[in-house]
PLY file of the C-alpha trace (Angstrom):
ply
format ascii 1.0
element vertex 677
property float x
property float y
property float z
element edge 676
property int vertex1
property int vertex2
end_header
63.28 -63.54 -10.09
65.18 -65.69 -12.16
68.09 -65.25 -10.19
66.26 -65.85 -7.18
64.81 -69.31 -9.27
68.44 -70.12 -9.69
69.82 -69.43 -6.12
66.50 -71.46 -4.47
67.61 -74.54 -6.81
71.02 -73.97 -5.75
72.52 -73.88 -9.52
75.71 -72.39 -9.50
75.00 -70.28 -13.17
72.00 -68.26 -14.26
70.99 -67.98 -17.78
72.80 -65.33 -19.42
71.14 -64.63 -21.93
67.24 -63.78 -23.90
65.18 -67.34 -22.38
63.86 -67.83 -25.66
65.74 -68.30 -28.64
64.50 -67.78 -32.43
65.00 -70.80 -35.19
65.35 -69.86 -38.62
65.64 -73.03 -41.41
66.67 -71.79 -44.69
64.33 -72.37 -47.71
67.64 -74.39 -49.54
67.12 -77.32 -46.54
64.91 -79.40 -47.06
64.87 -81.10 -43.54
62.08 -81.17 -41.47
61.36 -83.51 -37.51
59.25 -85.54 -40.55
62.20 -87.31 -41.51
63.31 -88.83 -38.25
61.85 -91.54 -35.55
62.32 -92.09 -31.87
62.26 -95.44 -30.35
59.25 -95.54 -27.31
59.95 -95.65 -23.80
59.09 -99.46 -23.75
60.74 -100.15 -26.84
57.63 -101.38 -28.83
57.66 -99.38 -31.48
58.58 -96.08 -32.91
57.10 -92.34 -32.51
57.14 -91.66 -36.15
57.32 -87.71 -36.69
55.72 -87.91 -39.89
52.62 -89.09 -37.84
52.82 -86.01 -36.61
52.15 -83.61 -40.25
49.80 -80.48 -39.74
50.45 -80.06 -36.10
52.00 -77.92 -33.78
54.63 -80.32 -31.93
56.87 -79.22 -29.19
60.29 -81.33 -28.31
61.02 -81.25 -24.62
63.99 -83.35 -23.00
62.57 -84.31 -20.19
64.73 -86.19 -16.25
62.62 -87.70 -13.47
65.10 -87.12 -10.76
65.47 -83.06 -11.63
64.46 -80.27 -9.74
62.53 -79.41 -12.38
61.13 -82.32 -13.19
57.80 -80.60 -11.73
57.09 -78.54 -15.21
55.33 -82.11 -16.36
52.15 -80.85 -14.46
52.63 -78.09 -16.49
53.40 -80.08 -19.71
50.57 -81.91 -19.43
47.94 -79.37 -19.00
49.12 -78.01 -22.28
48.39 -80.59 -24.09
45.00 -81.40 -22.46
44.76 -77.25 -23.34
45.12 -77.82 -26.93
44.36 -80.85 -27.62
44.81 -82.54 -31.19
46.12 -79.28 -32.10
49.36 -79.87 -30.14
51.64 -82.90 -29.69
54.46 -82.67 -27.03
56.99 -85.36 -27.31
58.84 -86.38 -24.06
62.43 -87.46 -24.85
64.23 -88.56 -21.80
68.07 -87.96 -21.33
70.63 -88.63 -18.61
73.22 -86.66 -19.94
73.29 -83.44 -17.42
74.01 -84.51 -13.48
72.85 -88.13 -14.37
69.11 -86.55 -13.53
67.45 -89.76 -15.36
69.13 -92.57 -13.73
65.99 -95.37 -15.14
66.99 -98.13 -16.68
64.26 -98.68 -18.47
60.43 -97.43 -19.04
59.24 -99.03 -16.42
61.81 -97.30 -13.89
61.07 -93.99 -15.51
57.57 -94.30 -15.31
57.52 -95.21 -11.94
59.90 -92.85 -11.23
57.59 -90.34 -12.24
54.26 -91.96 -10.92
55.46 -92.29 -7.10
58.48 -90.26 -7.00
58.46 -86.67 -9.48
55.70 -85.49 -9.43
54.33 -88.64 -7.85
50.70 -89.31 -6.79
50.08 -91.54 -9.20
51.21 -89.12 -12.25
51.39 -90.19 -15.57
52.24 -88.45 -18.85
49.42 -87.06 -21.33
51.98 -87.24 -24.07
54.51 -90.05 -25.03
57.92 -90.39 -24.29
60.82 -91.50 -26.19
62.91 -94.14 -24.63
66.72 -92.43 -23.09
68.28 -90.70 -25.78
71.62 -88.04 -26.28
70.61 -84.68 -27.11
74.51 -83.90 -26.94
77.20 -85.12 -27.77
79.04 -87.50 -29.91
76.42 -90.33 -30.22
73.51 -87.51 -29.71
70.10 -88.55 -32.02
69.78 -86.47 -35.56
66.58 -85.11 -34.32
68.64 -83.22 -31.84
71.40 -82.45 -34.15
68.55 -81.17 -36.73
66.82 -78.67 -33.97
69.80 -77.04 -32.97
71.44 -76.76 -36.23
69.07 -73.57 -37.22
67.81 -72.44 -33.02
69.65 -69.65 -30.87
71.17 -71.15 -27.57
68.96 -69.25 -24.78
72.15 -69.43 -22.48
75.88 -68.40 -23.53
77.29 -70.43 -20.94
77.18 -74.16 -20.05
75.74 -75.68 -15.89
78.27 -77.27 -14.24
77.26 -81.42 -14.07
77.30 -82.42 -18.42
77.81 -85.83 -18.61
79.21 -86.03 -22.60
82.10 -84.78 -24.06
82.72 -81.60 -26.79
80.32 -79.10 -26.07
79.14 -77.30 -28.91
77.89 -73.48 -29.13
74.27 -74.55 -29.67
74.46 -77.42 -27.47
70.72 -78.10 -25.33
71.74 -76.50 -21.53
69.81 -78.20 -19.18
66.87 -81.11 -18.99
63.55 -78.97 -19.64
64.50 -77.26 -22.28
61.63 -76.92 -24.84
61.85 -76.31 -28.72
58.24 -75.56 -30.91
58.22 -76.92 -34.05
55.12 -75.70 -36.26
52.79 -77.25 -38.65
55.41 -77.91 -42.03
57.86 -79.77 -39.31
60.50 -76.54 -38.71
61.82 -74.91 -35.49
60.49 -71.84 -34.85
61.53 -71.04 -31.04
63.75 -72.97 -28.59
63.10 -71.77 -24.45
65.34 -71.70 -21.52
64.26 -74.25 -18.74
63.37 -71.86 -16.50
60.81 -70.75 -19.10
57.26 -72.86 -17.99
55.17 -74.45 -19.74
52.58 -72.22 -19.49
54.49 -69.16 -20.46
54.43 -71.09 -23.76
50.42 -70.79 -24.49
50.40 -67.69 -26.13
53.08 -68.84 -28.80
51.47 -72.72 -29.23
48.46 -70.73 -30.21
49.75 -68.47 -32.57
51.11 -71.44 -34.02
47.92 -73.62 -34.29
45.88 -70.37 -35.81
48.67 -70.26 -38.70
47.45 -71.21 -42.12
48.91 -74.89 -42.34
51.16 -75.39 -45.69
52.31 -78.51 -46.58
55.20 -78.45 -47.77
57.65 -80.59 -50.14
60.56 -80.21 -51.92
60.97 -76.04 -53.56
60.88 -77.74 -57.26
57.25 -79.67 -56.78
56.24 -78.03 -53.67
53.60 -79.80 -51.88
53.37 -81.97 -55.07
55.31 -85.09 -53.38
53.44 -84.78 -50.60
49.92 -85.50 -52.31
51.81 -87.50 -54.52
51.99 -89.81 -51.57
49.01 -89.27 -50.60
47.05 -89.83 -53.31
45.58 -86.45 -53.46
46.15 -85.51 -56.94
42.80 -84.08 -57.45
44.85 -80.51 -58.85
46.70 -82.15 -60.80
44.53 -84.80 -62.52
41.60 -86.55 -63.30
40.42 -88.08 -59.80
37.46 -89.43 -58.96
38.26 -89.51 -55.00
39.97 -86.38 -55.11
37.91 -83.54 -53.61
36.78 -86.12 -51.20
40.36 -86.16 -50.22
40.89 -82.51 -50.29
37.77 -82.20 -47.94
39.17 -85.31 -45.64
42.66 -82.79 -45.72
40.50 -79.88 -43.53
39.94 -81.92 -40.38
43.18 -82.39 -40.52
44.85 -79.10 -41.20
41.82 -76.81 -41.01
39.43 -75.30 -43.11
42.00 -73.07 -44.78
45.18 -74.42 -45.81
47.70 -73.95 -48.56
49.88 -75.87 -51.25
53.02 -74.99 -52.63
53.10 -75.47 -55.76
56.64 -74.84 -57.57
56.85 -71.20 -56.38
52.78 -70.98 -56.54
50.60 -70.49 -52.70
48.00 -72.18 -53.08
45.02 -71.62 -50.47
41.84 -74.04 -50.23
39.00 -73.04 -48.68
36.74 -75.81 -46.73
33.10 -75.39 -45.53
31.27 -72.83 -46.17
31.94 -69.97 -43.65
35.53 -69.61 -45.65
34.24 -69.59 -48.68
31.28 -67.06 -48.14
33.74 -64.27 -46.45
36.22 -64.51 -49.31
33.79 -64.62 -51.93
30.78 -62.88 -50.68
31.74 -60.53 -48.37
36.10 -59.97 -48.95
34.37 -60.17 -52.83
36.50 -56.84 -54.27
39.31 -58.50 -53.14
38.88 -61.97 -54.21
37.03 -62.12 -57.63
39.91 -61.76 -59.92
41.68 -64.39 -61.87
44.94 -65.36 -62.12
46.49 -65.34 -64.99
47.73 -68.92 -66.23
50.21 -70.49 -68.55
47.08 -72.85 -69.08
43.68 -71.29 -68.49
41.79 -74.12 -67.54
38.84 -73.22 -70.48
39.47 -71.01 -73.37
41.49 -69.73 -76.39
44.19 -67.11 -74.15
44.28 -66.47 -71.19
42.81 -62.60 -70.11
40.05 -63.18 -72.49
36.36 -63.44 -72.17
34.37 -63.96 -69.36
36.53 -67.07 -67.37
39.33 -65.75 -66.94
39.30 -62.09 -67.64
39.43 -59.36 -64.68
38.59 -55.93 -63.85
36.87 -53.70 -65.99
36.57 -55.78 -68.76
35.65 -58.54 -66.83
33.03 -56.48 -65.48
31.48 -55.34 -69.12
31.86 -58.26 -70.69
29.48 -60.08 -67.55
27.43 -57.28 -68.25
26.21 -57.78 -71.46
26.42 -61.27 -71.62
24.07 -61.43 -68.65
21.74 -58.47 -70.11
21.67 -60.49 -74.09
20.89 -63.79 -72.18
17.66 -61.90 -70.68
16.97 -60.34 -74.19
16.70 -63.58 -75.45
14.55 -65.19 -73.48
16.02 -66.79 -70.30
12.32 -66.87 -67.88
10.67 -66.05 -70.59
7.84 -67.50 -72.87
10.33 -67.80 -75.91
13.13 -69.23 -74.57
11.12 -71.89 -72.93
8.69 -73.03 -76.12
13.02 -73.29 -77.52
13.73 -75.43 -74.31
10.42 -78.03 -74.93
11.61 -78.28 -78.08
14.98 -80.19 -77.32
13.12 -82.07 -74.38
10.64 -83.14 -77.09
13.90 -84.60 -79.53
14.77 -86.53 -76.17
11.72 -87.91 -75.71
10.97 -88.85 -79.11
14.45 -91.19 -78.55
13.98 -92.68 -75.78
9.87 -93.65 -76.50
11.86 -95.17 -79.70
14.96 -97.49 -77.42
11.45 -99.71 -76.33
13.01 -100.47 -73.44
16.18 -101.36 -74.25
18.45 -99.74 -72.41
20.03 -96.79 -73.45
22.74 -94.12 -71.94
21.34 -90.93 -72.67
24.63 -88.35 -71.12
25.15 -87.98 -75.54
21.47 -86.95 -75.81
21.28 -84.81 -72.39
24.37 -82.73 -74.11
23.49 -82.51 -77.68
19.84 -80.81 -76.75
21.64 -78.74 -73.88
23.81 -77.54 -76.45
21.35 -76.95 -78.72
19.83 -74.46 -76.55
22.73 -72.72 -76.64
23.51 -72.33 -80.25
19.34 -71.14 -80.43
20.81 -68.23 -78.05
24.24 -67.85 -79.67
23.40 -68.07 -83.62
19.35 -68.09 -83.67
18.84 -71.20 -85.09
19.04 -75.19 -83.75
20.83 -78.19 -85.54
19.78 -81.72 -86.13
21.00 -83.92 -83.84
22.22 -86.34 -86.85
24.57 -82.66 -88.63
27.98 -83.40 -89.03
28.70 -79.52 -88.01
26.76 -79.44 -85.00
28.22 -83.26 -83.79
31.59 -81.87 -84.25
31.22 -78.66 -82.27
29.38 -80.93 -79.74
31.89 -83.13 -79.13
35.06 -80.63 -79.23
33.00 -79.01 -76.38
33.00 -81.86 -74.31
36.90 -82.66 -75.19
37.79 -79.20 -73.93
35.80 -80.61 -70.36
37.70 -83.71 -70.41
41.37 -82.91 -71.30
40.77 -80.06 -68.32
41.66 -81.35 -64.75
40.46 -78.40 -61.96
44.32 -77.58 -62.06
46.48 -77.86 -65.02
50.18 -78.90 -63.24
51.76 -77.11 -66.26
50.70 -74.00 -64.70
53.16 -74.35 -61.75
56.18 -76.84 -63.14
57.57 -75.31 -66.21
59.08 -78.64 -66.96
56.02 -80.63 -66.97
55.43 -78.50 -70.52
58.22 -80.20 -72.49
57.52 -83.84 -71.17
56.18 -86.07 -73.76
52.40 -86.15 -71.32
52.56 -81.90 -71.15
52.88 -81.60 -74.40
50.33 -83.65 -75.89
48.00 -82.30 -73.58
48.51 -78.79 -74.38
48.66 -79.63 -78.18
45.31 -81.51 -77.92
44.01 -78.19 -75.91
45.19 -76.38 -78.46
43.96 -78.70 -81.39
40.49 -78.38 -79.23
40.44 -74.82 -78.86
41.09 -74.18 -82.88
38.31 -76.62 -83.91
36.44 -74.08 -81.95
37.51 -70.97 -83.42
37.20 -72.23 -86.68
33.75 -73.62 -86.32
32.91 -70.05 -85.25
34.74 -68.51 -87.51
32.29 -69.18 -90.50
28.97 -68.34 -88.14
30.59 -64.70 -87.22
31.63 -64.26 -91.16
28.07 -65.38 -91.90
26.18 -63.03 -88.98
28.99 -59.99 -90.11
27.67 -60.14 -93.90
23.89 -60.11 -92.83
24.05 -57.66 -90.01
21.04 -55.38 -89.49
21.39 -53.34 -86.81
17.46 -52.64 -86.83
17.25 -56.53 -86.50
19.03 -58.10 -83.76
18.24 -61.86 -84.65
20.76 -63.52 -81.75
24.15 -63.38 -79.41
26.35 -62.45 -82.46
24.49 -60.05 -83.44
24.19 -58.12 -80.40
28.19 -58.67 -80.03
29.01 -57.63 -83.18
26.58 -54.02 -82.78
28.49 -53.86 -79.55
31.53 -53.99 -81.39
30.77 -51.65 -83.84
29.37 -48.80 -81.27
33.18 -48.44 -80.47
32.10 -47.44 -76.63
34.57 -49.68 -75.69
36.60 -51.32 -78.75
39.32 -52.57 -76.23
36.85 -54.71 -74.82
34.63 -56.30 -77.71
37.37 -57.32 -79.63
37.97 -60.45 -81.80
39.57 -62.52 -79.61
36.85 -62.07 -77.10
33.84 -62.61 -78.91
35.00 -66.55 -79.37
36.28 -66.88 -75.69
32.65 -65.15 -75.00
30.69 -67.66 -76.40
33.22 -70.95 -75.78
32.74 -69.53 -71.97
28.60 -69.75 -72.27
28.74 -72.63 -74.09
30.07 -73.97 -71.73
28.64 -72.83 -68.85
24.70 -73.54 -70.52
25.78 -76.31 -72.38
28.16 -79.30 -70.85
27.06 -78.20 -67.43
23.46 -78.58 -67.77
24.01 -81.93 -69.68
26.26 -83.37 -67.11
23.69 -82.00 -64.05
20.41 -83.70 -66.11
22.48 -86.94 -66.30
22.83 -87.24 -62.45
19.94 -86.42 -61.53
18.03 -89.69 -64.23
21.21 -91.19 -62.20
19.49 -90.09 -58.90
15.92 -91.37 -60.19
17.31 -94.44 -60.94
19.31 -95.23 -57.74
16.31 -94.03 -55.66
13.08 -94.80 -57.23
11.10 -94.22 -54.14
11.97 -90.29 -54.73
11.17 -91.01 -57.89
7.62 -91.87 -57.46
6.82 -89.43 -55.29
7.71 -86.20 -57.93
5.90 -88.22 -60.64
2.87 -88.17 -58.53
3.38 -84.26 -57.77
3.96 -84.45 -61.31
0.64 -85.97 -61.75
-1.50 -84.10 -59.10
-0.36 -80.44 -59.97
-0.42 -80.94 -63.81
-1.78 -84.08 -64.60
-0.46 -86.04 -68.27
-2.66 -84.18 -70.81
-0.09 -80.86 -71.21
3.68 -80.87 -70.56
4.61 -79.13 -67.67
5.79 -75.46 -68.01
8.04 -72.88 -65.41
4.27 -71.70 -64.41
3.95 -75.01 -62.69
7.21 -74.87 -60.61
6.24 -72.68 -57.60
3.35 -75.56 -57.27
5.89 -78.72 -56.90
8.16 -77.92 -54.01
8.94 -81.73 -53.32
9.75 -82.16 -56.35
11.90 -78.44 -56.80
13.96 -79.79 -53.74
14.17 -83.13 -55.26
16.60 -80.85 -57.92
18.16 -78.84 -55.40
18.67 -82.20 -53.56
20.64 -83.44 -56.67
22.69 -80.74 -57.04
23.96 -80.51 -53.64
25.27 -84.18 -53.34
26.12 -84.70 -56.82
28.36 -81.88 -56.82
28.85 -81.27 -60.44
30.88 -78.46 -59.88
33.24 -79.21 -56.79
35.93 -76.89 -57.11
35.81 -73.35 -57.88
37.90 -71.73 -60.71
40.68 -70.30 -59.29
40.95 -67.09 -57.54
43.71 -64.42 -57.40
43.83 -62.19 -54.09
44.02 -58.89 -55.38
46.09 -57.45 -52.05
47.44 -58.72 -48.69
44.38 -59.36 -46.51
43.56 -61.71 -43.84
41.32 -64.46 -43.52
39.54 -65.89 -40.50
42.32 -64.23 -39.00
45.10 -65.76 -41.36
47.28 -63.99 -43.41
46.56 -64.08 -47.52
49.41 -62.78 -48.97
48.55 -60.93 -52.93
48.75 -63.02 -55.89
47.90 -66.04 -53.88
45.92 -68.49 -55.67
42.28 -69.48 -53.92
40.36 -72.65 -54.71
36.99 -73.51 -52.85
36.12 -76.74 -52.38
32.50 -76.49 -53.09
31.70 -80.49 -52.34
33.42 -79.44 -48.61
30.37 -76.62 -47.97
27.49 -79.06 -49.46
29.35 -81.55 -46.81
29.37 -78.87 -44.12
28.24 -80.82 -40.73
27.69 -77.52 -39.44
24.89 -76.79 -41.87
23.19 -80.13 -43.35
22.77 -82.93 -40.77
23.78 -86.42 -42.21
25.07 -85.00 -45.20
26.20 -88.11 -46.64
22.52 -88.68 -47.09
19.63 -88.26 -50.30
17.28 -86.44 -48.21
15.33 -83.93 -50.58
12.84 -82.61 -47.27
15.94 -81.09 -45.82
15.25 -78.26 -48.80
11.31 -78.05 -46.96
9.88 -75.91 -44.43
7.74 -77.74 -41.89
4.82 -76.52 -44.52
6.36 -78.66 -47.04
7.06 -75.03 -48.99
10.70 -74.72 -50.65
13.38 -73.85 -47.67
16.36 -71.73 -48.45
20.24 -72.96 -47.32
22.41 -69.85 -47.07
25.34 -73.39 -47.68
23.72 -74.03 -50.89
26.63 -73.27 -53.72
26.60 -75.13 -56.56
27.21 -72.22 -59.00
29.98 -71.03 -56.49
29.22 -67.91 -54.63
30.00 -64.14 -55.23
30.14 -62.33 -58.43
31.81 -65.08 -60.04
28.95 -67.37 -59.84
28.46 -68.97 -63.17
26.78 -67.34 -65.74
24.73 -69.93 -66.84
23.03 -70.27 -63.43
19.35 -68.83 -64.48
19.44 -70.89 -67.62
20.82 -74.07 -65.92
17.71 -73.91 -63.35
15.56 -73.31 -65.86
16.86 -76.46 -68.45
17.19 -78.52 -65.33
13.01 -77.67 -64.16
11.88 -78.37 -67.68
13.93 -81.50 -68.48
13.37 -83.21 -65.40
9.68 -82.59 -65.10
8.91 -83.68 -68.47
11.23 -86.80 -68.32
9.52 -88.18 -65.05
5.81 -87.13 -66.68
6.29 -89.70 -69.04
8.67 -92.52 -68.56
9.68 -94.57 -65.74
13.14 -94.87 -65.17
14.56 -98.02 -63.69
18.13 -99.55 -63.41
19.94 -101.65 -66.90
20.94 -104.22 -64.10
19.55 -104.17 -60.54
22.20 -106.77 -59.06
25.47 -103.98 -60.57
23.89 -100.92 -59.57
25.51 -97.89 -61.22
27.86 -95.95 -59.28
27.23 -92.72 -57.75
30.94 -91.52 -57.60
32.16 -89.51 -60.32
34.87 -88.75 -62.33
36.73 -85.38 -61.61
37.88 -83.16 -64.70
36.51 -79.47 -64.42
33.15 -80.77 -63.83
32.39 -84.06 -62.22
30.70 -86.30 -63.88
29.62 -89.81 -63.63
31.03 -93.07 -64.62
28.88 -94.65 -67.70
25.73 -96.04 -66.97
22.98 -97.16 -68.88
19.32 -97.20 -67.96
15.80 -98.00 -69.23
12.86 -95.72 -69.91
9.50 -97.22 -70.32
6.55 -95.02 -70.92
4.62 -94.41 -68.33
0 1
1 2
2 3
3 4
4 5
5 6
6 7
7 8
8 9
9 10
10 11
11 12
12 13
13 14
14 15
15 16
16 17
17 18
18 19
19 20
20 21
21 22
22 23
23 24
24 25
25 26
26 27
27 28
28 29
29 30
30 31
31 32
32 33
33 34
34 35
35 36
36 37
37 38
38 39
39 40
40 41
41 42
42 43
43 44
44 45
45 46
46 47
47 48
48 49
49 50
50 51
51 52
52 53
53 54
54 55
55 56
56 57
57 58
58 59
59 60
60 61
61 62
62 63
63 64
64 65
65 66
66 67
67 68
68 69
69 70
70 71
71 72
72 73
73 74
74 75
75 76
76 77
77 78
78 79
79 80
80 81
81 82
82 83
83 84
84 85
85 86
86 87
87 88
88 89
89 90
90 91
91 92
92 93
93 94
94 95
95 96
96 97
97 98
98 99
99 100
100 101
101 102
102 103
103 104
104 105
105 106
106 107
107 108
108 109
109 110
110 111
111 112
112 113
113 114
114 115
115 116
116 117
117 118
118 119
119 120
120 121
121 122
122 123
123 124
124 125
125 126
126 127
127 128
128 129
129 130
130 131
131 132
132 133
133 134
134 135
135 136
136 137
137 138
138 139
139 140
140 141
141 142
142 143
143 144
144 145
145 146
146 147
147 148
148 149
149 150
150 151
151 152
152 153
153 154
154 155
155 156
156 157
157 158
158 159
159 160
160 161
161 162
162 163
163 164
164 165
165 166
166 167
167 168
168 169
169 170
170 171
171 172
172 173
173 174
174 175
175 176
176 177
177 178
178 179
179 180
180 181
181 182
182 183
183 184
184 185
185 186
186 187
187 188
188 189
189 190
190 191
191 192
192 193
193 194
194 195
195 196
196 197
197 198
198 199
199 200
200 201
201 202
202 203
203 204
204 205
205 206
206 207
207 208
208 209
209 210
210 211
211 212
212 213
213 214
214 215
215 216
216 217
217 218
218 219
219 220
220 221
221 222
222 223
223 224
224 225
225 226
226 227
227 228
228 229
229 230
230 231
231 232
232 233
233 234
234 235
235 236
236 237
237 238
238 239
239 240
240 241
241 242
242 243
243 244
244 245
245 246
246 247
247 248
248 249
249 250
250 251
251 252
252 253
253 254
254 255
255 256
256 257
257 258
258 259
259 260
260 261
261 262
262 263
263 264
264 265
265 266
266 267
267 268
268 269
269 270
270 271
271 272
272 273
273 274
274 275
275 276
276 277
277 278
278 279
279 280
280 281
281 282
282 283
283 284
284 285
285 286
286 287
287 288
288 289
289 290
290 291
291 292
292 293
293 294
294 295
295 296
296 297
297 298
298 299
299 300
300 301
301 302
302 303
303 304
304 305
305 306
306 307
307 308
308 309
309 310
310 311
311 312
312 313
313 314
314 315
315 316
316 317
317 318
318 319
319 320
320 321
321 322
322 323
323 324
324 325
325 326
326 327
327 328
328 329
329 330
330 331
331 332
332 333
333 334
334 335
335 336
336 337
337 338
338 339
339 340
340 341
341 342
342 343
343 344
344 345
345 346
346 347
347 348
348 349
349 350
350 351
351 352
352 353
353 354
354 355
355 356
356 357
357 358
358 359
359 360
360 361
361 362
362 363
363 364
364 365
365 366
366 367
367 368
368 369
369 370
370 371
371 372
372 373
373 374
374 375
375 376
376 377
377 378
378 379
379 380
380 381
381 382
382 383
383 384
384 385
385 386
386 387
387 388
388 389
389 390
390 391
391 392
392 393
393 394
394 395
395 396
396 397
397 398
398 399
399 400
400 401
401 402
402 403
403 404
404 405
405 406
406 407
407 408
408 409
409 410
410 411
411 412
412 413
413 414
414 415
415 416
416 417
417 418
418 419
419 420
420 421
421 422
422 423
423 424
424 425
425 426
426 427
427 428
428 429
429 430
430 431
431 432
432 433
433 434
434 435
435 436
436 437
437 438
438 439
439 440
440 441
441 442
442 443
443 444
444 445
445 446
446 447
447 448
448 449
449 450
450 451
451 452
452 453
453 454
454 455
455 456
456 457
457 458
458 459
459 460
460 461
461 462
462 463
463 464
464 465
465 466
466 467
467 468
468 469
469 470
470 471
471 472
472 473
473 474
474 475
475 476
476 477
477 478
478 479
479 480
480 481
481 482
482 483
483 484
484 485
485 486
486 487
487 488
488 489
489 490
490 491
491 492
492 493
493 494
494 495
495 496
496 497
497 498
498 499
499 500
500 501
501 502
502 503
503 504
504 505
505 506
506 507
507 508
508 509
509 510
510 511
511 512
512 513
513 514
514 515
515 516
516 517
517 518
518 519
519 520
520 521
521 522
522 523
523 524
524 525
525 526
526 527
527 528
528 529
529 530
530 531
531 532
532 533
533 534
534 535
535 536
536 537
537 538
538 539
539 540
540 541
541 542
542 543
543 544
544 545
545 546
546 547
547 548
548 549
549 550
550 551
551 552
552 553
553 554
554 555
555 556
556 557
557 558
558 559
559 560
560 561
561 562
562 563
563 564
564 565
565 566
566 567
567 568
568 569
569 570
570 571
571 572
572 573
573 574
574 575
575 576
576 577
577 578
578 579
579 580
580 581
581 582
582 583
583 584
584 585
585 586
586 587
587 588
588 589
589 590
590 591
591 592
592 593
593 594
594 595
595 596
596 597
597 598
598 599
599 600
600 601
601 602
602 603
603 604
604 605
605 606
606 607
607 608
608 609
609 610
610 611
611 612
612 613
613 614
614 615
615 616
616 617
617 618
618 619
619 620
620 621
621 622
622 623
623 624
624 625
625 626
626 627
627 628
628 629
629 630
630 631
631 632
632 633
633 634
634 635
635 636
636 637
637 638
638 639
639 640
640 641
641 642
642 643
643 644
644 645
645 646
646 647
647 648
648 649
649 650
650 651
651 652
652 653
653 654
654 655
655 656
656 657
657 658
658 659
659 660
660 661
661 662
662 663
663 664
664 665
665 666
666 667
667 668
668 669
669 670
670 671
671 672
672 673
673 674
674 675
675 676
């Protein structure tokens, strides 16, 4: 068939190699098409290939007065079929039998419009100015593209208008070079391969997970630095939104190279649910990091353990929380005691502006102390304040991903050394604090009188059922995990809830009306009232959705090679879920940027379950403190609204609803006014 076509076109030589050549660029060469620009066809601006990051690109050297010019029709069809996922760039050249005589952009475009293909044809893709693709004056873009691509013919056709033939030269008009989403050439097609024949290859490249590549040492770190999206490496109050924005460009699953580590970012509820729920057996484990985000040491406790040790410790912790009252009247009374302390402090503020975050954090931490140690502390207690401060500092000193894990040289830089030192010092303070308490428990331990979590752990360690799991190292880490899951996170969530109430006073009023109707003002709100307050519950859920206290999941790791939404996920790849993206996923949430409690209500005003609502993450690794946090949020929120009317300190300068990202997303510091109702 090819020989017949060649004869019909009057060519003297037919192609004598495979029509498709493979391209293979070594990792040591950091060049990509993003390093190049071409003047546009009218010389009024540039085609900047850096603007095409994340797209599949097809570079075609074209000509107007060529027997192959009808391929323009096929190229237009490809561009329209694949839309924004593909960008074709046509490069007119006059180096093959003088088949592009147009002297300027107007002449070239008129030739296409009125001659070939004619009938008013207009390209659906950009054309560059006339460019040399071979020879002494070839454009550097083509020097790069040809360098690592096999030629598709061993012979040269007659009619070349340049000197200095090279083996990798473009052979004729309408050769095509396919470039992947990283800016690297992957295949080169002979003139006889028609545009329609490229569909499968283009589709395959589009469906591949996007890889943002940069320098091998820093991976995509430099790309992210240029874009201002360093949420994985530092605190940032916009980064979680930026990574969601990147999904619009790269798709819901894209990858980042950090040094030698592959990080896969999951966006949108479907991708997160498929990984963490449907493929939980593959994605439940944690990576072993040099600097764990939370903790005493890697591979210990609940957060960074995996496999059997994690399952045993998690089961133990969940049972312990149930044994010591989560969801029961006994713990409810202890929570109510802390609510009363907070209300007393707010009453004493007498309408003066007050910052509530430290107060709420102390209250939430004291509840965990009750479960862990069997005792509560006065908020003025020095040891208690030291514990509260150091737990908060652990959160403050961590970003969702520590760069020291991926760029070892940063561990020896002044900033890296200082940060690691501060983290270590904070952990040592917690260990010293806990060591005293654990020693006191060991000395007074009575197996027939289990007082609290520490007693239960001591009993498990002495039973010798799993001595390699119930170790001294693990007890410190498990306690820290529970303090952070049930203390700092809950305190931050409560801080958000009051911030939203002063921002939306009309919703605060509706919640208070429901409380007044169901409970009145003569008794505290209890857990038994929860089912009778659907609007208030919906408001709490909407606060959690929009505040996004946990914007990213902690890192997971792929236990084996697998596929996720059609993409190949290699073993040991680190997986991070962008939980914020699930809560703003327009597939599941109408007007996701708006604060609308009613979205969690059915038409009959009963509470509505929403699948894409995952504030505590999803799958087996969901936050272990979720039941306790929900209990505390309801009791604090309802009882505070029952007693006080909250308002802004300065209505002319309302506090921001943007947060500061560390391990959790915390509100920017603000003060409010609490007046007795």
